[in-house]
DSSP file (Angstrom, degrees, kcal/mol; ACC not computed):
  #  RESIDUE AA STRUCTURE BP1 BP2  ACC     N-H-->O    O-->H-N    N-H-->O    O-->H-N    TCO  KAPPA ALPHA  PHI   PSI    X-CA   Y-CA   Z-CA
    1    1 A M              0   0    0      0, 0.0     2,-0.3     0, 0.0     5,-0.0   0.000 360.0 360.0 360.0  97.1   -7.7  -24.8    1.8
    2    2 A T        +     0   0    0      4,-0.0     2,-0.2     3,-0.0     3,-0.1  -0.830 360.0  82.1-122.8 163.2   -6.0  -24.7    5.1
    3    3 A G  S >  S-     0   0    0     -2,-0.3     3,-0.5     1,-0.1     4,-0.2  -0.713  80.7 -74.9 131.1 173.6   -2.8  -23.3    6.3
    4    4 A K  T >  S+     0   0    0     -2,-0.2     3,-0.6     1,-0.2     4,-0.2   0.922 121.4  47.3 -74.1 -46.5   -1.1  -20.2    7.3
    5    5 A N  T 3> S+     0   0    0      1,-0.2     4,-2.1    -3,-0.1     5,-0.2   0.222  76.7 106.5 -88.8  13.3   -0.7  -18.6    3.9
    6    6 A T  H <> S+     0   0    0     -3,-0.5     4,-3.0     1,-0.2    -1,-0.2   0.909  80.8  48.5 -59.8 -44.2   -4.3  -19.1    2.6
    7    7 A N  H <> S+     0   0    0     -3,-0.6     4,-2.2    -4,-0.2    -1,-0.2   0.858 112.2  48.1 -65.2 -32.5   -5.2  -15.5    3.0
    8    8 A Y  H  > S+     0   0    0     -4,-0.2     4,-2.1     2,-0.2    -1,-0.2   0.854 111.7  49.0 -78.7 -31.4   -2.2  -14.3    1.3
    9    9 A L  H  X S+     0   0    0     -4,-2.1     4,-2.3     2,-0.2    -2,-0.2   0.924 113.5  49.0 -67.6 -46.9   -2.7  -16.8   -1.7
   10   10 A L  H  X S+     0   0    0     -4,-3.0     4,-2.2    -5,-0.2    -2,-0.2   0.921 110.1  49.6 -62.4 -41.0   -6.3  -15.7   -1.9
   11   11 A T  H  X S+     0   0    0     -4,-2.2     4,-2.4     2,-0.2     5,-0.2   0.920 110.6  50.4 -59.2 -45.9   -5.4  -12.1   -1.9
   12   12 A V  H  X S+     0   0    0     -4,-2.1     4,-2.0     1,-0.2    -2,-0.2   0.890 109.4  51.0 -55.1 -44.4   -2.8  -12.6   -4.6
   13   13 A M  H  X S+     0   0    0     -4,-2.3     4,-2.3     2,-0.2    -1,-0.2   0.921 107.7  52.1 -62.5 -46.4   -5.2  -14.4   -6.7
   14   14 A V  H  X S+     0   0    0     -4,-2.2     4,-1.6     1,-0.2    -2,-0.2   0.912 111.0  48.2 -57.1 -47.0   -7.8  -11.5   -6.4
   15   15 A F  H  X S+     0   0    0     -4,-2.4     4,-2.5     2,-0.2    -1,-0.2   0.820 108.1  54.6 -65.5 -31.3   -5.2   -9.0   -7.5
   16   16 A I  H  X S+     0   0    0     -4,-2.0     4,-2.5    -5,-0.2    -2,-0.2   0.947 108.7  48.2 -62.4 -46.1   -4.2  -11.2  -10.4
   17   17 A V  H  X S+     0   0    0     -4,-2.3     4,-1.7     1,-0.2    -2,-0.2   0.844 110.0  53.4 -65.4 -31.2   -7.9  -11.2  -11.5
   18   18 A A  H  X S+     0   0    0     -4,-1.6     4,-2.3     2,-0.2     3,-0.2   0.951 110.5  46.1 -69.7 -44.7   -8.0   -7.3  -11.1
   19   19 A L  H  X S+     0   0    0     -4,-2.5     4,-2.5     1,-0.2    -2,-0.2   0.901 112.2  50.6 -64.3 -37.9   -4.9   -6.8  -13.3
   20   20 A Y  H  X S+     0   0    0     -4,-2.5     4,-1.8     1,-0.2    -1,-0.2   0.858 110.4  49.8 -67.3 -32.1   -6.3   -9.2  -15.9
   21   21 A A  H  <>S+     0   0    0     -4,-1.7     5,-2.4    -3,-0.2    -2,-0.2   0.861 111.1  49.1 -70.8 -39.9   -9.6   -7.2  -15.8
   22   22 A F  H ><5S+     0   0    0     -4,-2.3     3,-1.4     3,-0.2    -2,-0.2   0.912 110.6  51.4 -64.8 -39.0   -7.6   -3.9  -16.3
   23   23 A Y  H 3<5S+     0   0    0     -4,-2.5    -2,-0.2     1,-0.3    -1,-0.2   0.890 109.9  48.4 -64.8 -37.9   -5.7   -5.5  -19.2
   24   24 A T  T 3<5S-     0   0    0     -4,-1.8    -1,-0.3    -5,-0.1    -2,-0.2   0.325 117.6-115.8 -85.1   7.9   -9.0   -6.5  -20.8
   25   25 A K  T < 5S+     0   0    0     -3,-1.4     2,-1.2     1,-0.2    -3,-0.2   0.703  70.7 138.1  63.8  28.3  -10.5   -3.0  -20.3
   26   26 A Y     >< +     0   0    0     -5,-2.4     4,-2.4     1,-0.2     5,-0.2  -0.710  25.5 171.8 -93.9  79.4  -13.1   -4.0  -18.0
   27   27 A Y  H  >  +     0   0    0     -2,-1.2     4,-2.8     1,-0.2     5,-0.2   0.924  68.7  46.3 -67.5 -53.7  -12.6   -1.1  -15.6
   28   28 A F  H  > S+     0   0    0      1,-0.2     4,-1.9     2,-0.2    -1,-0.2   0.873 114.6  49.3 -55.8 -38.7  -15.5   -1.3  -13.2
   29   29 A N  H  > S+     0   0    0      2,-0.2     4,-2.2     1,-0.2    -1,-0.2   0.879 111.4  49.3 -66.9 -40.4  -14.9   -5.0  -12.8
   30   30 A A  H  X S+     0   0    0     -4,-2.4     4,-2.6     2,-0.2    -2,-0.2   0.911 108.9  53.0 -68.0 -44.2  -11.2   -4.4  -12.2
   31   31 A S  H  X S+     0   0    0     -4,-2.8     4,-2.6     2,-0.2    -1,-0.2   0.902 109.3  49.0 -57.6 -42.8  -12.0   -1.7   -9.6
   32   32 A G  H  X S+     0   0    0     -4,-1.9     4,-2.0    -5,-0.2    -2,-0.2   0.930 111.5  49.1 -72.9 -36.1  -14.3   -4.1   -7.7
   33   33 A W  H  X S+     0   0    0     -4,-2.2     4,-1.7     2,-0.2    -2,-0.2   0.912 111.2  50.5 -57.8 -43.9  -11.7   -6.8   -7.7
   34   34 A F  H  X S+     0   0    0     -4,-2.6     4,-2.5     2,-0.2    -2,-0.2   0.916 110.9  46.9 -59.5 -48.8   -9.2   -4.3   -6.5
   35   35 A L  H  X S+     0   0    0     -4,-2.6     4,-2.4     1,-0.2    -1,-0.2   0.859 109.7  54.4 -62.6 -35.7  -11.4   -3.2   -3.7
   36   36 A L  H  X S+     0   0    0     -4,-2.0     4,-1.5    -5,-0.2    -1,-0.2   0.827 106.0  52.6 -61.2 -36.4  -12.1   -6.7   -2.8
   37   37 A G  H  X S+     0   0    0     -4,-1.7     4,-2.5     2,-0.2    -2,-0.2   0.898 110.2  49.4 -68.9 -41.9   -8.3   -7.4   -2.6
   38   38 A L  H  X S+     0   0    0     -4,-2.5     4,-2.8     1,-0.2     5,-0.2   0.936 109.1  52.6 -60.2 -43.4   -8.0   -4.4   -0.1
   39   39 A T  H  X S+     0   0    0     -4,-2.4     4,-2.7     1,-0.2    -1,-0.2   0.866 108.0  47.7 -61.8 -38.5  -10.7   -5.6    1.9
   40   40 A L  H  X S+     0   0    0     -4,-1.5     4,-2.4     2,-0.2     5,-0.3   0.925 113.7  49.3 -72.5 -40.9   -9.2   -9.0    2.3
   41   41 A I  H  X S+     0   0    0     -4,-2.5     4,-2.2     2,-0.2    -2,-0.2   0.940 114.0  46.3 -61.0 -40.8   -5.8   -7.4    3.2
   42   42 A L  H  X S+     0   0    0     -4,-2.8     4,-3.3     1,-0.2     5,-0.2   0.918 113.7  47.8 -65.3 -44.8   -7.6   -5.0    5.8
   43   43 A I  H  X S+     0   0    0     -4,-2.7     4,-2.2    -5,-0.2    -1,-0.2   0.892 111.4  48.5 -69.9 -34.6   -9.6   -7.8    7.3
   44   44 A S  H  X S+     0   0    0     -4,-2.4     4,-2.0    -5,-0.2    -1,-0.2   0.926 114.2  49.6 -65.1 -43.3   -6.6  -10.2    7.6
   45   45 A Y  H  X S+     0   0    0     -4,-2.2     4,-1.6    -5,-0.3    -2,-0.2   0.962 110.6  48.4 -58.6 -52.1   -4.7   -7.3    9.2
   46   46 A L  H  X>S+     0   0    0     -4,-3.3     5,-2.4     1,-0.2     4,-0.5   0.889 112.1  48.8 -59.7 -38.8   -7.5   -6.5   11.7
   47   47 A S  H  <5S+     0   0    0     -4,-2.2    -1,-0.2    -5,-0.2     3,-0.2   0.822 108.4  55.6 -70.5 -30.3   -7.8  -10.1   12.7
   48   48 A K  H  <5S+     0   0    0     -4,-2.0    -1,-0.2     1,-0.2    -2,-0.2   0.830 112.8  39.4 -68.0 -32.5   -4.1  -10.3   13.2
   49   49 A I  H  <5S-     0   0    0     -4,-1.6    -1,-0.2    -3,-0.1    -2,-0.2   0.375 110.8-119.6-101.0   2.1   -4.0   -7.4   15.6
   50   50 A N  T  <5 -     0   0    0     -4,-0.5    -3,-0.2    -3,-0.2    -4,-0.1   0.941  43.6-166.5  60.6  54.7   -7.3   -8.5   17.4
   51   51 A A      < -     0   0    0     -5,-2.4    -1,-0.1     1,-0.1     2,-0.0  -0.177  21.4 -99.7 -65.6 158.1   -9.1   -5.2   16.5
   52   52 A D    >>  -     0   0    0      1,-0.1     4,-1.0     4,-0.0     3,-0.8  -0.266  35.4-104.7 -72.0 171.3  -12.3   -4.1   18.0
   53   53 A K  H 3> S+     0   0    0      1,-0.2     4,-2.1     2,-0.2     3,-0.3   0.816 115.5  66.8 -67.5 -27.6  -15.6   -4.5   16.2
   54   54 A K  H 3> S+     0   0    0      1,-0.2     4,-1.9     2,-0.2    -1,-0.2   0.802  96.5  55.0 -67.4 -26.1  -15.8   -0.8   15.3
   55   55 A Y  H <> S+     0   0    0     -3,-0.8     4,-1.0     2,-0.2    -1,-0.2   0.835 106.5  50.1 -75.7 -33.8  -12.8   -1.2   13.1
   56   56 A Y  H  < S+     0   0    0     -4,-1.0     3,-0.3    -3,-0.3     4,-0.3   0.902 110.1  52.1 -64.4 -39.9  -14.5   -4.0   11.1
   57   57 A I  H >< S+     0   0    0     -4,-2.1     3,-1.6     1,-0.2    -2,-0.2   0.928 106.7  53.9 -57.0 -46.5  -17.6   -1.7   10.8
   58   58 A M  H 3< S+     0   0    0     -4,-1.9    -1,-0.2     1,-0.3    -2,-0.2   0.809 106.8  50.9 -59.3 -30.8  -15.3    0.8    9.5
   59   59 A A  T >< S+     0   0    0     -4,-1.0     3,-0.7    -3,-0.3    -1,-0.3   0.439  85.9  90.9 -84.8  -2.9  -14.1   -1.6    6.8
   60   60 A L  T <> S+     0   0    0     -3,-1.6     4,-1.0    -4,-0.3    -1,-0.2   0.781  71.8  65.0 -77.1 -21.4  -17.5   -2.5    5.6
   61   61 A P  H 3> S+     0   0    0      0, 0.0     4,-3.0     0, 0.0     5,-0.3   0.845  91.3  70.9 -69.1 -21.9  -18.0    0.2    2.9
   62   62 A L  H <> S+     0   0    0     -3,-0.7     4,-2.1     1,-0.2    -2,-0.2   0.961 101.8  37.9 -59.1 -52.4  -15.1   -1.5    0.9
   63   63 A P  H  > S+     0   0    0      0, 0.0     4,-2.7     0, 0.0    -1,-0.2   0.797 114.6  56.3 -72.8 -19.9  -16.9   -4.6   -0.1
   64   64 A I  H  X S+     0   0    0     -4,-1.0     4,-1.7     2,-0.2    -2,-0.2   0.909 107.8  48.2 -70.2 -41.2  -20.1   -2.6   -0.7
   65   65 A L  H  X S+     0   0    0     -4,-3.0     4,-2.1     2,-0.2    -1,-0.2   0.856 110.0  54.9 -62.0 -36.0  -18.2   -0.3   -3.1
   66   66 A S  H  X S+     0   0    0     -4,-2.1     4,-2.5    -5,-0.3     3,-0.5   0.983 107.5  47.9 -58.7 -58.1  -16.9   -3.6   -4.7
   67   67 A L  H  X S+     0   0    0     -4,-2.7     4,-2.2     1,-0.3    -1,-0.2   0.850 110.3  51.9 -49.6 -41.7  -20.4   -4.8   -5.2
   68   68 A I  H  X S+     0   0    0     -4,-1.7     4,-2.0     2,-0.2    -1,-0.3   0.856 108.4  51.7 -66.7 -38.5  -21.4   -1.5   -6.7
   69   69 A C  H  X S+     0   0    0     -4,-2.1     4,-2.2    -3,-0.5    -2,-0.2   0.905 108.5  50.7 -54.3 -50.0  -18.5   -1.8   -9.1
   70   70 A F  H  X S+     0   0    0     -4,-2.5     4,-1.9     1,-0.2    -2,-0.2   0.905 111.1  49.5 -64.2 -39.0  -19.5   -5.2  -10.2
   71   71 A A  H  X S+     0   0    0     -4,-2.2     4,-2.4    -5,-0.3     5,-0.2   0.883 106.6  53.8 -70.9 -33.4  -23.1   -4.0  -10.8
   72   72 A L  H  X S+     0   0    0     -4,-2.0     4,-1.5     1,-0.2    -1,-0.2   0.876 109.3  50.7 -67.4 -33.7  -22.0   -1.0  -12.8
   73   73 A E  H  < S+     0   0    0     -4,-2.2    -2,-0.2     1,-0.2    -1,-0.2   0.905 111.0  48.9 -67.6 -36.0  -20.1   -3.4  -15.0
   74   74 A F  H  < S+     0   0    0     -4,-1.9    -2,-0.2     1,-0.2    -1,-0.2   0.911 122.7  29.3 -58.5 -52.3  -23.1   -5.6  -15.3
   75   75 A F  H  <        0   0    0     -4,-2.4    -1,-0.2     1,-0.2    -2,-0.2   0.529 360.0 360.0 -96.2  -8.1  -25.5   -2.9  -16.3
   76   76 A Y     <        0   0    0     -4,-1.5    -1,-0.2    -5,-0.2    -2,-0.1   0.475 360.0 360.0 -82.6 360.0  -23.1   -0.4  -18.1
């Protein structure tokens, strides 16, 4: 997958999975996918503006929360 719009296509696919998970009532799983999509948008924006390392570190809790949501769906 190469090209300019790869990040946008990946983000759209993640949000489609999140909507499907909400539709099937897997709420923790959907929340994890939604947070993962937000992380992809934030990381692509930060890389576009050439942000400092501290902003990437500030974005780190989003994928961690996403993993926690996936784990809650698995064990709940």
